C-alpha positions in Angstrom: 101.5 -195.8 -98.1 99.8 -194.0 -101.1 96.1 -193.4 -100.7 94.1 -194.1 -103.9 90.5 -193.1 -104.6 88.1 -195.6 -106.0 85.3 -194.1 -108.2 82.2 -195.5 -109.8 81.3 -193.0 -112.6 82.2 -189.8 -111.0 81.4 -190.7 -107.4 84.1 -191.5 -104.9 83.0 -194.8 -103.3 86.2 -195.5 -101.3 89.9 -195.4 -100.7 92.7 -198.0 -100.6 96.4 -198.1 -100.1 96.6 -201.3 -102.3 99.0 -202.7 -99.7 99.2 -206.2 -101.2 100.2 -207.5 -104.5 100.5 -210.4 -107.0 103.3 -208.8 -108.8 103.7 -211.5 -111.4 100.4 -210.6 -113.1 100.2 -206.9 -112.2 97.5 -207.1 -109.5 97.4 -204.8 -106.5 94.8 -205.4 -103.7 94.0 -204.1 -100.2 91.6 -203.0 -97.7 88.8 -200.8 -99.0 87.6 -197.9 -96.9 84.1 -196.9 -97.9 83.3 -193.2 -98.6 79.9 -191.7 -98.2 79.2 -192.5 -101.9 79.5 -196.3 -101.4 76.1 -196.9 -99.9 74.5 -196.2 -103.3 76.5 -199.0 -104.8 77.1 -201.4 -101.8 74.5 -204.0 -102.8 76.2 -204.5 -106.1 79.5 -205.6 -104.4 77.8 -208.1 -102.0 79.7 -211.2 -101.6 77.4 -213.3 -103.6 77.8 -211.2 -106.7 79.7 -212.7 -109.6 83.0 -211.0 -110.5 81.7 -210.5 -114.0 78.7 -208.4 -112.7 80.9 -206.0 -110.7 83.5 -205.7 -113.5 80.6 -204.3 -115.6 80.4 -201.4 -113.3 82.5 -198.2 -114.4 85.1 -198.4 -111.6 88.3 -196.5 -111.7 91.3 -195.7 -109.6 92.7 -192.3 -109.1 95.9 -191.0 -107.3 96.5 -187.4 -106.6 93.6 -186.4 -108.8 95.0 -188.4 -111.8 93.3 -191.6 -113.3 95.4 -194.7 -112.9 95.4 -196.9 -116.0 93.8 -200.3 -115.1 92.6 -203.4 -117.0 89.9 -203.9 -114.3 88.9 -202.9 -110.8 86.8 -205.2 -108.6 85.4 -204.6 -105.1 84.5 -207.5 -102.8 82.2 -206.9 -99.9 82.1 -209.4 -97.1 81.1 -206.7 -94.5 77.8 -208.4 -93.7 79.8 -211.2 -92.2 83.1 -209.6 -91.2 82.2 -205.9 -90.5 82.7 -202.7 -92.3 86.4 -202.3 -91.0 87.8 -205.6 -92.4 85.2 -207.0 -94.7 85.7 -205.0 -97.9 88.6 -205.4 -100.4 89.4 -203.9 -103.7 91.6 -205.5 -106.4 93.0 -203.7 -109.6 95.1 -205.1 -112.5 97.5 -202.6 -113.9 97.9 -202.8 -117.7 101.7 -203.0 -118.0 105.1 -203.1 -116.2 105.8 -199.4 -116.8 102.5 -198.3 -115.0 103.2 -200.7 -112.2 106.6 -199.7 -111.6 105.7 -196.0 -111.6 103.1 -196.4 -108.8 104.5 -199.2 -106.7 107.9 -200.5 -105.5 108.7 -203.8 -107.0 109.6 -206.2 -104.1 110.7 -209.2 -106.0 112.9 -209.7 -109.0 110.8 -209.3 -112.2 109.7 -212.6 -113.7 108.8 -212.9 -117.4 105.3 -211.3 -116.6 106.9 -208.1 -115.3 109.5 -207.5 -118.1 109.1 -204.2 -119.8 107.0 -204.5 -122.9 103.6 -205.9 -123.7 100.8 -205.9 -121.2 100.6 -208.4 -118.5 97.6 -210.3 -120.1 99.4 -210.6 -123.4 101.8 -213.1 -122.0 
């Protein structure tokens, strides 16, 4: 699997392999492994937070030192209930088919939302 860095501003807050997907709408998600910089932001990702609140944070995804284009990045933290090892997940929506295909193997035949061309949310 590929290891991606999740950053908030310039701080590395965690890592993920984005091992799961909803390919039809360009979303990748997976287990979030917290980095030392996560503690500063953890309370903002607590399970009771609204997605709109965490989407306002300047989160970004990097792979091999290069920023990955995303529409949004969202971290959900259930670690208080489930534990640090399994209780945190990260979600990201990629902006278009070309970006998605460059980073991840497509496992299913593309549906209309994955055809080359406009961004996923433009459909």
